[in-house]
KEDO-368236 format. One record per residue (C-alpha): residue number from 1; x, y, z; chain. Coordinates in steps of 0.5 Angstrom, whole numbers. Each point is the difference from the previous one (the first is absolute). Layout:
# KEDO-368236
{num NUM xx X yy Y zz Z chaine A} .
...
***
This chain:
# KEDO-368236
{num 1 xx 0 yy 0 zz 0 chaine A} .
{num 2 xx 3 yy 7 zz -2 chaine A} .
{num 3 xx 2 yy 5 zz 6 chaine A} .
{num 4 xx -6 yy 4 zz -3 chaine A} .
{num 5 xx -5 yy -4 zz 1 chaine A} .
{num 6 xx 1 yy -3 zz 7 chaine A} .
{num 7 xx -4 yy 2 zz 6 chaine A} .
{num 8 xx 2 yy 5 zz 5 chaine A} .
{num 9 xx 1 yy -2 zz 7 chaine A} .
{num 10 xx -5 yy 5 zz 3 chaine A} .
{num 11 xx -7 yy 2 zz -3 chaine A} .
{num 12 xx 1 yy 6 zz -5 chaine A} .
{num 13 xx -6 yy 4 zz 3 chaine A} .
{num 14 xx 4 yy 0 zz 7 chaine A} .
{num 15 xx 5 yy 4 zz -3 chaine A} .
{num 16 xx -4 yy 4 zz -5 chaine A} .
{num 17 xx -4 yy 2 zz 6 chaine A} .
{num 18 xx 6 yy 2 zz 4 chaine A} .
{num 19 xx 2 yy 5 zz -5 chaine A} .
{num 20 xx -7 yy 2 zz -2 chaine A} .
{num 21 xx -1 yy 2 zz 8 chaine A} .
{num 22 xx 7 yy 3 zz 0 chaine A} .
{num 23 xx -2 yy 4 zz -6 chaine A} .
{num 24 xx -6 yy 2 zz 2 chaine A} .
{num 25 xx 2 yy 2 zz 7 chaine A} .
{num 26 xx 5 yy 5 zz -4 chaine A} .
{num 27 xx -5 yy 3 zz -4 chaine A} .
{num 28 xx -5 yy 1 zz 6 chaine A} .
{num 29 xx 6 yy 3 zz 4 chaine A} .
{num 30 xx 0 yy 5 zz -6 chaine A} .
{num 31 xx -7 yy 1 zz 0 chaine A} .
{num 32 xx -1 yy 1 zz 7 chaine A} .
{num 33 xx 6 yy 5 zz 0 chaine A} .
{num 34 xx -4 yy 4 zz -5 chaine A} .
{num 35 xx 5 yy 5 zz -3 chaine A} .
{num 36 xx -2 yy 6 zz -3 chaine A} .
{num 37 xx -3 yy 1 zz -7 chaine A} .
{num 38 xx 5 yy 2 zz -5 chaine A} .
{num 39 xx -2 yy 5 zz -5 chaine A} .
{num 40 xx -3 yy -5 zz -5 chaine A} .
{num 41 xx -4 yy -3 zz 5 chaine A} .
{num 42 xx -2 yy 6 zz 3 chaine A} .
{num 43 xx -3 yy 3 zz -7 chaine A} .
{num 44 xx -3 yy -7 zz -1 chaine A} .
{num 45 xx -3 yy 0 zz 7 chaine A} .
{num 46 xx -3 yy 7 zz -1 chaine A} .
{num 47 xx -4 yy -3 zz -6 chaine A} .
{num 48 xx -2 yy -6 zz 4 chaine A} .
{num 49 xx -3 yy 4 zz 7 chaine A} .
{num 50 xx -2 yy 6 zz -4 chaine A} .
{num 51 xx -5 yy -3 zz -5 chaine A} .
{num 52 xx -6 yy -5 zz 0 chaine A} .
{num 53 xx 0 yy -6 zz -3 chaine A} .
{num 54 xx -3 yy 2 zz -6 chaine A} .
{num 55 xx 5 yy 6 zz 0 chaine A} .
{num 56 xx 6 yy -5 zz -1 chaine A} .
{num 57 xx -2 yy -2 zz -7 chaine A} .
{num 58 xx 2 yy 6 zz -3 chaine A} .
{num 59 xx 7 yy 3 zz -1 chaine A} .
{num 60 xx 3 yy 1 zz 7 chaine A} .
{num 61 xx 4 yy 6 zz 2 chaine A} .
{num 62 xx 7 yy 2 zz 1 chaine A} .
{num 63 xx 2 yy -4 zz -6 chaine A} .
{num 64 xx -2 yy -7 zz 3 chaine A} .
{num 65 xx -2 yy -6 zz -4 chaine A} .
{num 66 xx -2 yy -7 zz 4 chaine A} .
{num 67 xx -5 yy -6 zz -2 chaine A} .
{num 68 xx -7 yy 2 zz 2 chaine A} .
{num 69 xx -1 yy -7 zz 4 chaine A} .
{num 70 xx 6 yy 2 zz 4 chaine A} .
{num 71 xx -3 yy 7 zz 1 chaine A} .
{num 72 xx -6 yy -3 zz 2 chaine A} .
{num 73 xx 2 yy -5 zz 5 chaine A} .
{num 74 xx 5 yy 5 zz 3 chaine A} .
{num 75 xx -6 yy 5 zz 1 chaine A} .
{num 76 xx -4 yy -5 zz 3 chaine A} .
{num 77 xx 6 yy -2 zz 5 chaine A} .
{num 78 xx 1 yy 7 zz 1 chaine A} .
{num 79 xx -7 yy 1 zz 3 chaine A} .
{num 80 xx 0 yy -7 zz 4 chaine A} .
{num 81 xx 7 yy 3 zz 3 chaine A} .
{num 82 xx -1 yy 8 zz 0 chaine A} .
{num 83 xx 5 yy 5 zz 2 chaine A} .
{num 84 xx 6 yy -4 zz -1 chaine A} .
{num 85 xx 5 yy -3 zz -5 chaine A} .
{num 86 xx -2 yy -7 zz 2 chaine A} .
{num 87 xx -6 yy 0 zz -4 chaine A} .
{num 88 xx 4 yy 2 zz -6 chaine A} .
{num 89 xx 5 yy -5 zz 1 chaine A} .
{num 90 xx -4 yy -6 zz 1 chaine A} .
{num 91 xx -1 yy -2 zz -7 chaine A} .
{num 92 xx 7 yy -1 zz -2 chaine A} .
{num 93 xx 1 yy -3 zz 7 chaine A} .
{num 94 xx -5 yy -5 zz -2 chaine A} .
{num 95 xx 3 yy -1 zz -7 chaine A} .
{num 96 xx 7 yy -1 zz 2 chaine A} .
{num 97 xx -3 yy -6 zz 5 chaine A} .
{num 98 xx -4 yy -3 zz -6 chaine A} .
{num 99 xx 6 yy 1 zz -5 chaine A} .
{num 100 xx 4 yy -4 zz 5 chaine A} .
{num 101 xx -5 yy -6 zz 0 chaine A} .
{num 102 xx -1 yy 0 zz -7 chaine A} .
{num 103 xx 7 yy 0 zz -1 chaine A} .
{num 104 xx 1 yy -6 zz 4 chaine A} .
{num 105 xx -5 yy -4 zz -4 chaine A} .
{num 106 xx 4 yy 2 zz -6 chaine A} .
{num 107 xx 6 yy -2 zz 3 chaine A} .
{num 108 xx -3 yy -7 zz 1 chaine A} .
{num 109 xx -2 yy 0 zz -7 chaine A} .
{num 110 xx 7 yy 1 zz -3 chaine A} .
{num 111 xx 1 yy -8 zz 2 chaine A} .
{num 112 xx 7 yy 3 zz 3 chaine A} .
{num 113 xx 4 yy -3 zz 6 chaine A} .
{num 114 xx -4 yy 2 zz 6 chaine A} .
{num 115 xx 7 yy 3 zz 3 chaine A} .
{num 116 xx 0 yy 5 zz -7 chaine A} .
{num 117 xx -7 yy 2 zz 2 chaine A} .
{num 118 xx 2 yy 2 zz 7 chaine A} .
{num 119 xx 6 yy 4 zz -3 chaine A} .
{num 120 xx -5 yy 3 zz -5 chaine A} .
{num 121 xx -5 yy 2 zz 5 chaine A} .
{num 122 xx 5 yy 3 zz 4 chaine A} .
{num 123 xx 3 yy 4 zz -6 chaine A} .
{num 124 xx -8 yy 3 zz -1 chaine A} .
{num 125 xx -3 yy 0 zz 7 chaine A} .
{num 126 xx 6 yy 4 zz 4 chaine A} .
{num 127 xx 2 yy 4 zz -6 chaine A} .
{num 128 xx 0 yy 7 zz 3 chaine A} .
{num 129 xx -3 yy 4 zz -6 chaine A} .
{num 130 xx -6 yy -5 zz 1 chaine A} .
{num 131 xx -1 yy 1 zz 7 chaine A} .
{num 132 xx 1 yy 8 zz -1 chaine A} .
{num 133 xx -6 yy 0 zz -5 chaine A} .
{num 134 xx -4 yy -5 zz 4 chaine A} .
{num 135 xx -2 yy 7 zz 4 chaine A} .
{num 136 xx 0 yy 5 zz -6 chaine A} .
{num 137 xx -6 yy 3 zz -2 chaine A} .
{num 138 xx 1 yy -1 zz -7 chaine A} .
{num 139 xx -3 yy -6 zz -5 chaine A} .
{num 140 xx 7 yy -3 zz -1 chaine A} .
{num 141 xx -1 yy -6 zz 5 chaine A} .
{num 142 xx -7 yy -2 zz -3 chaine A} .
{num 143 xx 4 yy 0 zz -7 chaine A} .
{num 144 xx 4 yy -6 zz 4 chaine A} .
{num 145 xx -6 yy -3 zz 2 chaine A} .
{num 146 xx -3 yy 0 zz -7 chaine A} .
{num 147 xx 6 yy -4 zz -3 chaine A} .
{num 148 xx 1 yy -5 zz 6 chaine A} .
{num 149 xx -8 yy -2 zz 0 chaine A} .
{num 150 xx -1 yy 0 zz -7 chaine A} .
{num 151 xx 6 yy -4 zz -1 chaine A} .
{num 152 xx -2 yy -5 zz 5 chaine A} .
{num 153 xx -7 yy -1 zz -3 chaine A} .
{num 154 xx 3 yy -1 zz -7 chaine A} .
{num 155 xx 4 yy -5 zz 3 chaine A} .
{num 156 xx -4 yy -4 zz 5 chaine A} .
{num 157 xx -3 yy -7 zz -2 chaine A} .
{num 158 xx -8 yy 0 zz -1 chaine A} .
{num 159 xx -4 yy -6 zz 1 chaine A} .
{num 160 xx -5 yy 4 zz -5 chaine A} .
{num 161 xx 3 yy 4 zz -5 chaine A} .
{num 162 xx -6 yy 5 zz -1 chaine A} .
{num 163 xx 2 yy 2 zz 7 chaine A} .
{num 164 xx 6 yy 3 zz -2 chaine A} .
{num 165 xx -3 yy 4 zz -6 chaine A} .
{num 166 xx -5 yy 3 zz 6 chaine A} .
{num 167 xx 5 yy 1 zz 5 chaine A} .
{num 168 xx 5 yy 3 zz -5 chaine A} .
{num 169 xx -5 yy 5 zz -4 chaine A} .
{num 170 xx -2 yy 2 zz 7 chaine A} .
{num 171 xx 7 yy 2 zz 3 chaine A} .
{num 172 xx 2 yy 3 zz -7 chaine A} .
{num 173 xx -6 yy 5 zz 0 chaine A} .
{num 174 xx 2 yy 2 zz 8 chaine A} .
{num 175 xx 7 yy 1 zz -2 chaine A} .
{num 176 xx -2 yy 5 zz -6 chaine A} .
{num 177 xx -3 yy 4 zz 6 chaine A} .
{num 178 xx 5 yy -1 zz 5 chaine A} .
{num 179 xx 7 yy 0 zz -3 chaine A} .
{num 180 xx 3 yy 4 zz -6 chaine A} .
{num 181 xx 5 yy -5 zz -2 chaine A} .
{num 182 xx -7 yy -5 zz -1 chaine A} .
{num 183 xx 1 yy 0 zz -8 chaine A} .
{num 184 xx 7 yy -2 zz 0 chaine A} .
{num 185 xx -2 yy -6 zz 5 chaine A} .
{num 186 xx -6 yy -2 zz -4 chaine A} .
{num 187 xx 3 yy 0 zz -7 chaine A} .
{num 188 xx 5 yy -4 zz 3 chaine A} .
{num 189 xx -5 yy -5 zz 3 chaine A} .
{num 190 xx -4 yy 0 zz -6 chaine A} .
{num 191 xx 7 yy -2 zz -4 chaine A} .
{num 192 xx 1 yy -5 zz 5 chaine A} .
{num 193 xx -7 yy -3 zz 0 chaine A} .
{num 194 xx 1 yy -1 zz -8 chaine A} .
{num 195 xx 7 yy -3 zz 1 chaine A} .
{num 196 xx -4 yy -5 zz 5 chaine A} .
{num 197 xx -5 yy -1 zz -5 chaine A} .
{num 198 xx 4 yy -2 zz -6 chaine A} .
{num 199 xx 3 yy -6 zz 5 chaine A} .
{num 200 xx -7 yy -2 zz 2 chaine A} .
{num 201 xx 1 yy 2 zz 7 chaine A} .
{num 202 xx -5 yy 6 zz 1 chaine A} .
{num 203 xx -7 yy 2 zz -1 chaine A} .
{num 204 xx -3 yy 0 zz -7 chaine A} .
{num 205 xx 2 yy 5 zz -5 chaine A} .
{num 206 xx -7 yy 3 zz -1 chaine A} .
{num 207 xx 0 yy 2 zz 8 chaine A} .
{num 208 xx 7 yy 3 zz 0 chaine A} .
{num 209 xx -2 yy 4 zz -6 chaine A} .
{num 210 xx -7 yy 2 zz 3 chaine A} .
{num 211 xx 4 yy 2 zz 7 chaine A} .
{num 212 xx 5 yy 4 zz -4 chaine A} .
{num 213 xx -5 yy 4 zz -3 chaine A} .
{num 214 xx -4 yy 1 zz 7 chaine A} .
{num 215 xx 7 yy 3 zz 2 chaine A} .
{num 216 xx 1 yy 4 zz -6 chaine A} .
{num 217 xx -7 yy 3 zz 0 chaine A} .
{num 218 xx 1 yy 2 zz 7 chaine A} .
{num 219 xx 6 yy 3 zz 0 chaine A} .
{num 220 xx -2 yy 4 zz -6 chaine A} .
{num 221 xx -6 yy 3 zz 4 chaine A} .
{num 222 xx 5 yy 1 zz 6 chaine A} .
{num 223 xx 5 yy 3 zz -5 chaine A} .
{num 224 xx -5 yy 4 zz -4 chaine A} .
{num 225 xx -3 yy 3 zz 7 chaine A} .
{num 226 xx 5 yy 1 zz 5 chaine A} .
{num 227 xx 7 yy 0 zz -4 chaine A} .
{num 228 xx -1 yy 3 zz -7 chaine A} .
{num 229 xx 1 yy 8 zz 0 chaine A} .
{num 230 xx 2 yy 0 zz 7 chaine A} .
{num 231 xx 2 yy 7 zz 2 chaine A} .
{num 232 xx 6 yy -2 zz 4 chaine A} .
{num 233 xx 3 yy -4 zz -6 chaine A} .
{num 234 xx 5 yy 5 zz -3 chaine A} .
{num 235 xx 3 yy 2 zz 7 chaine A} .
{num 236 xx 1 yy -7 zz 1 chaine A} .
{num 237 xx 3 yy -1 zz -6 chaine A} .
{num 238 xx 5 yy 6 zz 1 chaine A} .
{num 239 xx 2 yy -3 zz 7 chaine A} .
{num 240 xx 1 yy -7 zz -2 chaine A} .
{num 241 xx 4 yy 2 zz -6 chaine A} .
{num 242 xx 4 yy 4 zz 5 chaine A} .
{num 243 xx 1 yy -6 zz 4 chaine A} .
{num 244 xx 3 yy -4 zz -6 chaine A} .
{num 245 xx -6 yy -5 zz 1 chaine A} .
{num 246 xx -2 yy -1 zz -8 chaine A} .
{num 247 xx 4 yy -6 zz -3 chaine A} .
{num 248 xx 4 yy 1 zz -7 chaine A} .
{num 249 xx -2 yy -6 zz -4 chaine A} .
{num 250 xx 5 yy 1 zz -6 chaine A} .
{num 251 xx 5 yy -5 zz 2 chaine A} .
{num 252 xx 5 yy 4 zz -5 chaine A} .
{num 253 xx 0 yy 6 zz 5 chaine A} .
{num 254 xx 5 yy 0 zz 6 chaine A} .
{num 255 xx -6 yy 2 zz 4 chaine A} .
{num 256 xx -3 yy -7 zz -1 chaine A} .
{num 257 xx 5 yy -3 zz 4 chaine A} .
{num 258 xx 1 yy 6 zz 5 chaine A} .
{num 259 xx -7 yy -1 zz 2 chaine A} .
{num 260 xx 0 yy -7 zz 1 chaine A} .
{num 261 xx 6 yy 0 zz 4 chaine A} .
{num 262 xx -2 yy 6 zz 4 chaine A} .
{num 263 xx -7 yy -3 zz 1 chaine A} .
{num 264 xx 3 yy -7 zz 3 chaine A} .
{num 265 xx 5 yy 4 zz 4 chaine A} .
{num 266 xx -7 yy 4 zz 3 chaine A} .
{num 267 xx -3 yy -7 zz 1 chaine A} .
{num 268 xx 6 yy -3 zz 4 chaine A} .
{num 269 xx 2 yy 6 zz 4 chaine A} .
{num 270 xx -7 yy 3 zz 1 chaine A} .
{num 271 xx -6 yy -5 zz -1 chaine A} .
{num 272 xx 4 yy -5 zz 4 chaine A} .
{num 273 xx 5 yy 4 zz 3 chaine A} .
{num 274 xx 6 yy -4 zz -1 chaine A} .
{num 275 xx 7 yy 2 zz -1 chaine A} .
{num 276 xx 7 yy -3 zz -1 chaine A} .
{num 277 xx 0 yy -8 zz 0 chaine A} .
{num 278 xx -7 yy -1 zz 1 chaine A} .
{num 279 xx -2 yy 5 zz -6 chaine A} .
{num 280 xx 5 yy -5 zz -4 chaine A} .
{num 281 xx -3 yy -6 zz 2 chaine A} .
{num 282 xx -7 yy 2 zz -2 chaine A} .
{num 283 xx 2 yy 2 zz -7 chaine A} .
{num 284 xx 4 yy -7 zz -1 chaine A} .
{num 285 xx -6 yy -3 zz 3 chaine A} .
{num 286 xx -5 yy 3 zz -5 chaine A} .
{num 287 xx 4 yy 0 zz -6 chaine A} .
{num 288 xx 1 yy -8 zz 1 chaine A} .
{num 289 xx -7 yy 0 zz 2 chaine A} .
{num 290 xx -2 yy 3 zz -7 chaine A} .
{num 291 xx 5 yy -5 zz -4 chaine A} .
{num 292 xx -2 yy -6 zz 4 chaine A} .
{num 293 xx -8 yy 1 zz -2 chaine A} .
{num 294 xx 2 yy 2 zz -7 chaine A} .
{num 295 xx 5 yy -7 zz -1 chaine A} .
{num 296 xx -6 yy -4 zz 3 chaine A} .
{num 297 xx -5 yy 3 zz -4 chaine A} .
{num 298 xx -4 yy 2 zz 7 chaine A} .
{num 299 xx -5 yy 4 zz -4 chaine A} .
{num 300 xx -5 yy 1 zz 6 chaine A} .
{num 301 xx 5 yy 3 zz 4 chaine A} .
{num 302 xx 3 yy 4 zz -5 chaine A} .
{num 303 xx -6 yy 3 zz -2 chaine A} .
{num 304 xx -2 yy 2 zz 7 chaine A} .
{num 305 xx 6 yy 3 zz 2 chaine A} .
{num 306 xx 3 yy 3 zz -6 chaine A} .
{num 307 xx -6 yy 2 zz -4 chaine A} .
{num 308 xx -3 yy 6 zz 5 chaine A} .
{num 309 xx 7 yy 3 zz 0 chaine A} .
{num 310 xx 1 yy 0 zz -7 chaine A} .
{num 311 xx -7 yy 3 zz -1 chaine A} .
{num 312 xx 1 yy 5 zz 5 chaine A} .
{num 313 xx 6 yy 2 zz -3 chaine A} .
{num 314 xx -3 yy 0 zz -7 chaine A} .
{num 315 xx -6 yy 5 zz 3 chaine A} .
{num 316 xx 5 yy 4 zz 3 chaine A} .
{num 317 xx 4 yy 1 zz -6 chaine A} .
{num 318 xx -7 yy 3 zz -3 chaine A} .
{num 319 xx 0 yy 5 zz 6 chaine A} .
{num 320 xx -7 yy -4 zz 3 chaine A} .
{num 321 xx 3 yy -2 zz 6 chaine A} .
{num 322 xx 7 yy 1 zz 4 chaine A} .
{num 323 xx 4 yy -5 zz 2 chaine A} .
{num 324 xx 3 yy 2 zz 6 chaine A} .
{num 325 xx 1 yy -2 zz 7 chaine A} .
{num 326 xx -7 yy 0 zz 4 chaine A} .
{num 327 xx -4 yy -1 zz -7 chaine A} .
{num 328 xx 4 yy -7 zz -1 chaine A} .
{num 329 xx -1 yy -2 zz 7 chaine A} .
{num 330 xx -4 yy -6 zz -2 chaine A} .
{num 331 xx 6 yy -3 zz -4 chaine A} .
{num 332 xx 3 yy -2 zz 7 chaine A} .
{num 333 xx -3 yy -7 zz 0 chaine A} .
{num 334 xx 2 yy -1 zz -7 chaine A} .
{num 335 xx 7 yy 2 zz 1 chaine A} .
{num 336 xx 0 yy -5 zz 6 chaine A} .
{num 337 xx -3 yy -6 zz -4 chaine A} .
{num 338 xx 5 yy 1 zz -5 chaine A} .
{num 339 xx 6 yy 0 zz 5 chaine A} .
{num 340 xx -3 yy -6 zz 3 chaine A} .
{num 341 xx 1 yy -4 zz -7 chaine A} .
{num 342 xx 7 yy 3 zz -1 chaine A} .
{num 343 xx 1 yy -3 zz 7 chaine A} .
{num 344 xx -2 yy -6 zz -2 chaine A} .
{num 345 xx 4 yy -1 zz -6 chaine A} .
{num 346 xx 6 yy 2 zz 4 chaine A} .
{num 347 xx -1 yy -5 zz 5 chaine A} .
{num 348 xx -1 yy -5 zz -5 chaine A} .
{num 349 xx 6 yy 1 zz -3 chaine A} .
{num 350 xx 4 yy 0 zz 7 chaine A} .
{num 351 xx -4 yy -7 zz 1 chaine A} .
{num 352 xx 3 yy -3 zz -7 chaine A} .
{num 353 xx 7 yy 2 zz 2 chaine A} .
{num 354 xx 0 yy -1 zz 7 chaine A} .
{num 355 xx -5 yy -6 zz 1 chaine A} .
{num 356 xx -2 yy 3 zz 6 chaine A} .
{num 357 xx -7 yy 3 zz 3 chaine A} .
{num 358 xx 2 yy 7 zz 2 chaine A} .
{num 359 xx -7 yy 3 zz -2 chaine A} .
{num 360 xx -3 yy 1 zz 7 chaine A} .
{num 361 xx 7 yy 2 zz 3 chaine A} .
{num 362 xx 1 yy 5 zz -6 chaine A} .
{num 363 xx -7 yy 3 zz 0 chaine A} .
{num 364 xx 0 yy 0 zz 8 chaine A} .
{num 365 xx 6 yy 5 zz -1 chaine A} .
{num 366 xx -3 yy 4 zz -5 chaine A} .
{num 367 xx -6 yy 1 zz 4 chaine A} .
{num 368 xx 4 yy 2 zz 6 chaine A} .
{num 369 xx 4 yy 4 zz -4 chaine A} .
{num 370 xx -5 yy 4 zz -4 chaine A} .
{num 371 xx -4 yy 1 zz 7 chaine A} .
{num 372 xx 6 yy 2 zz 4 chaine A} .
{num 373 xx 5 yy 3 zz -5 chaine A} .
{num 374 xx -4 yy 2 zz -6 chaine A} .
{num 375 xx -6 yy 3 zz 3 chaine A} .
{num 376 xx 4 yy 3 zz 6 chaine A} .
{num 377 xx 2 yy 7 zz -3 chaine A} .
{num 378 xx -8 yy 1 zz -2 chaine A} .
{num 379 xx -2 yy -2 zz 7 chaine A} .
{num 380 xx 6 yy 3 zz 4 chaine A} .
{num 381 xx 3 yy 5 zz -4 chaine A} .
{num 382 xx -7 yy 3 zz -2 chaine A} .
{num 383 xx -2 yy 0 zz 8 chaine A} .
{num 384 xx -6 yy -5 zz 0 chaine A} .
{num 385 xx -6 yy 2 zz 1 chaine A} .
{num 386 xx 1 yy 4 zz -7 chaine A} .
{num 387 xx -1 yy 7 zz 0 chaine A} .
{num 388 xx -1 yy 5 zz -6 chaine A} .
{num 389 xx -2 yy 7 zz 1 chaine A} .
{num 390 xx -2 yy 1 zz 7 chaine A} .
{num 391 xx -4 yy 6 zz 0 chaine A} .
{num 392 xx -4 yy -3 zz 5 chaine A} .
{num 393 xx 5 yy 1 zz 5 chaine A} .
{num 394 xx 1 yy 7 zz -1 chaine A} .
{num 395 xx -7 yy 2 zz 0 chaine A} .
{num 396 xx 0 yy -4 zz 7 chaine A} .
{num 397 xx 6 yy 4 zz 2 chaine A} .
{num 398 xx -4 yy 7 zz -2 chaine A} .
{num 399 xx -6 yy -3 zz 4 chaine A} .
{num 400 xx 4 yy -1 zz 6 chaine A} .
{num 401 xx 4 yy 6 zz 0 chaine A} .
{num 402 xx -5 yy 5 zz -4 chaine A} .
{num 403 xx -1 yy 7 zz 4 chaine A} .
{num 404 xx -7 yy 3 zz 0 chaine A} .
{num 405 xx 2 yy 6 zz -4 chaine A} .
{num 406 xx 4 yy -5 zz -5 chaine A} .
{num 407 xx -1 yy 0 zz -7 chaine A} .
{num 408 xx 2 yy -6 zz -5 chaine A} .
{num 409 xx 3 yy 1 zz -7 chaine A} .
{num 410 xx -1 yy -5 zz -5 chaine A} .
{num 411 xx 5 yy 0 zz -5 chaine A} .
{num 412 xx -1 yy -4 zz -7 chaine A} .
{num 413 xx -2 yy -7 zz 0 chaine A} .
{num 414 xx -1 yy 0 zz 7 chaine A} .
{num 415 xx -7 yy 2 zz 0 chaine A} .
{num 416 xx -2 yy -7 zz -3 chaine A} .
{num 417 xx 3 yy -3 zz 7 chaine A} .
{num 418 xx -3 yy 6 zz 4 chaine A} .
{num 419 xx -7 yy -1 zz -4 chaine A} .
{num 420 xx -1 yy -7 zz 1 chaine A} .
{num 421 xx 2 yy 0 zz 7 chaine A} .
{num 422 xx -4 yy 6 zz 2 chaine A} .
{num 423 xx -6 yy -4 zz -3 chaine A} .
{num 424 xx 1 yy -6 zz 4 chaine A} .
{num 425 xx 1 yy 5 zz 6 chaine A} .
{num 426 xx 7 yy -2 zz 2 chaine A} .
{num 427 xx 1 yy 7 zz -1 chaine A} .
{num 428 xx -5 yy 6 zz 2 chaine A} .
{num 429 xx 2 yy 7 zz -1 chaine A} .
{num 430 xx -5 yy 6 zz -2 chaine A} .
{num 431 xx 0 yy 2 zz -7 chaine A} .
{num 432 xx 3 yy 7 zz 2 chaine A} .
{num 433 xx 6 yy -3 zz 3 chaine A} .
{num 434 xx 2 yy -3 zz -7 chaine A} .
{num 435 xx 4 yy 3 zz -5 chaine A} .
{num 436 xx 2 yy -4 zz -7 chaine A} .
{num 437 xx 6 yy 2 zz -4 chaine A} .
{num 438 xx -2 yy 4 zz -6 chaine A} .
{num 439 xx 6 yy -2 zz -4 chaine A} .
{num 440 xx 5 yy -5 zz 0 chaine A} .
{num 441 xx 6 yy 4 zz -3 chaine A} .
{num 442 xx -1 yy 7 zz 3 chaine A} .
{num 443 xx 3 yy -2 zz 6 chaine A} .
{num 444 xx 2 yy 8 zz 2 chaine A} .
{num 445 xx -7 yy 2 zz -1 chaine A} .
{num 446 xx -3 yy -6 zz 4 chaine A} .
{num 447 xx 5 yy 2 zz 6 chaine A} .
{num 448 xx -2 yy 7 zz -1 chaine A} .
{num 449 xx -7 yy -1 zz 1 chaine A} .
{num 450 xx 1 yy -5 zz 7 chaine A} .
{num 451 xx 5 yy 6 zz 2 chaine A} .
{num 452 xx -5 yy 5 zz -1 chaine A} .
{num 453 xx -6 yy -3 zz 4 chaine A} .
{num 454 xx 4 yy 1 zz 6 chaine A} .
{num 455 xx -3 yy -7 zz 3 chaine A} .
{num 456 xx 3 yy -6 zz 2 chaine A} .
{num 457 xx 0 yy -6 zz -5 chaine A} .
{num 458 xx 1 yy -8 zz -1 chaine A} .
{num 459 xx 3 yy -1 zz -6 chaine A} .
{num 460 xx -1 yy -7 zz -3 chaine A} .
{num 461 xx 4 yy -3 zz -6 chaine A} .
{num 462 xx 0 yy -7 zz -3 chaine A} .
{num 463 xx 1 yy -4 zz -6 chaine A} .
{num 464 xx 6 yy 3 zz -4 chaine A} .
{num 465 xx 1 yy 6 zz 4 chaine A} .
{num 466 xx 3 yy 1 zz 7 chaine A} .
{num 467 xx -1 yy 7 zz 0 chaine A} .
{num 468 xx 7 yy 2 zz 0 chaine A} .
{num 469 xx -1 yy 6 zz -5 chaine A} .
{num 470 xx -5 yy 3 zz 5 chaine A} .
{num 471 xx 5 yy -1 zz 6 chaine A} .
{num 472 xx 6 yy 3 zz -4 chaine A} .
{num 473 xx -5 yy 6 zz -2 chaine A} .
{num 474 xx -3 yy 1 zz 7 chaine A} .
{num 475 xx 7 yy -1 zz 4 chaine A} .
{num 476 xx 3 yy 6 zz -5 chaine A} .
{num 477 xx -6 yy 4 zz 3 chaine A} .
{num 478 xx 2 yy -1 zz 7 chaine A} .
{num 479 xx -5 yy -6 zz 2 chaine A} .
{num 480 xx 1 yy -6 zz 3 chaine A} .
{num 481 xx -4 yy -6 zz 1 chaine A} .
{num 482 xx -3 yy 0 zz 7 chaine A} .
{num 483 xx -2 yy -8 zz 0 chaine A} .
{num 484 xx 1 yy -5 zz -6 chaine A} .
{num 485 xx -1 yy -7 zz -1 chaine A} .
{num 486 xx 2 yy -5 zz -5 chaine A} .
{num 487 xx -2 yy -7 zz -3 chaine A} .
{num 488 xx 1 yy -4 zz -6 chaine A} .
{num 489 xx -1 yy 5 zz -6 chaine A} .
{num 490 xx -4 yy 5 zz 4 chaine A} .
{num 491 xx 2 yy 6 zz 5 chaine A} .
{num 492 xx -3 yy 5 zz 3 chaine A} .
{num 493 xx 3 yy 7 zz 3 chaine A} .
{num 494 xx -4 yy 5 zz 5 chaine A} .
{num 495 xx 2 yy 7 zz -1 chaine A} .
{num 496 xx -2 yy 6 zz 3 chaine A} .
{num 497 xx -1 yy 7 zz -4 chaine A} .
{num 498 xx -3 yy 4 zz 6 chaine A} .
{num 499 xx 2 yy 8 zz -1 chaine A} .
{num 500 xx 4 yy -1 zz 6 chaine A} .
{num 501 xx 5 yy -4 zz -3 chaine A} .
***
């Protein structure tokens, strides 16, 4: 019996349960920590809390775009848990748990050695980026859920083939309204089902075509009513173009290879937060995995792991959907599975050379190594629980130290954070005590208005502006802060501009 077919000494469920429990524990810590929303989250959160359910069906304010089912569920949870970010974070948190569950199911369907599955689950479930996005008030974790659930329902065995047709049709329709990457996953799923049909392993051709037509019609309606002519399109195109998120599809252009290289580095260092030797190991596993699938003509996993990435690159070249970190979060399980097939190929070569069963030893070492060493930088270097733009800490500091006559000056994009936290009653101040910046570039003019007021102000800065220009100008005029507080990507200063000074 081959070493890749042997039974393990311990039940797989016990190991999977342990990893899943630890992973959910990390996600729960991140969820309960309840970090401050960052700019993009705050702008989306304002839409969710300020609008009614029907209002979320129209184009969002503040240059925001999100799937309508995601928005409606977020709205429901925000009402169930009001005046808190917990309601907004609940959907991505649940999506992470379900994604991990479906990924375990997918690993069981790969027929890979259980030790390899253990390593694969660790690579997926302990990924610091996945843990971070498990409480991000955005739709990206739902993208992962759509892929893992759709793949599971495609691959799982059915006693009655017609049940597969009903389930896939339903899950596909729901996916369209829940995730922006649903068309990529559904196209891949349809292609895979046609391949399975050609081998006599799938539902009938009529059912596949009928299901595909339903998906296509639903998506066309969704596109027509909610995407086409969106007022934020041009601004989004400009932003993502500046982020170099659109693929150059011409292989005779050096930018083609630069894009592929840059994005792979992004995947290993940002999406998986690996560095050094671990980045090289994962790269080796993926390359060997693709080569092995091609050599063995394993069309099933070639389609499921590579086609979504190829399609995404293609539509990125058409400037329809960017290829960038958070927008490709759903590729994490695909890359992990490719790694596992690569690891299997390497272990088979080692077995042929040394005639020794090293699978359990190597995969255990890899599992411990990826958790303790590979992901250490992501967790410990970024100071888990993860923070981003901790404006909430500054607002809390102002609340605790604000004097009765103090005003608050909100600079630039800080007003998005301020408006959201004010709407959930975290920060209470009368309108006549609030001053908003009128210009982002006229520092001298803004500073002069503050000085001429003759009153005391808390100046709030965040995102990409730490207020250095204001500080330099005020110090030049003889004013120094009487109090200050700094948090990640956020800072506040108190100045007194009284006449006596």
